[in-house]
N, C-alpha and C positions, 0 to 999 in steps of 0.2 A: 506319575509323572506327567501323563497328557492332560489330567485334570488341572493339575497346577500350571501348565503351559497355557491353557484356554482361560483360565481366571486371571492370568497376569494381565492387568492393564496399565503398565508402566509406559509404554509406547503410545498409548492413546492421547495423552497430554501433548507429546510431541508432535503427534500428527495433526492435533487441533491448532496448535500454535503455528505450524506450517501452513494451514488452510487460512488462518487470520492473516499471516503475513502475505500470503499470495493474493488475498482478496484486497488487502491495503495496497499492494503494489499495483494491481490492476486499477483501483479507483484513482490512485496517482497519476498512472499513465492516461487516464481518461481526462483528468481534470487540468493538468499541467498546460496543454496547449491553449486553453482558454485564459489562464492565468498569465502565460507568456505574453499573450496578446493584449491583455488589459495593461500589463506593466509597459509594454512597449509603447502603448499610446499614452499612459501617464508620462513617461519619461521624455516622450517627443513633445508633449505640451510644455513640460517643464523646461526643456531645452529651447523651444521657441520662445518662451517668456524671456528667458536670460538673454 
């Protein structure tokens, strides 16, 4: 029973997907402020031209 429990890897995939999702979330949090500033500048320039 214990040997079968230690060989069971069914939860490993879920943990890996969780880590990938967490890393993606952290990357988005790091990048979004820069994208927001760039978009604000672009829309400001378009608004001024109109």
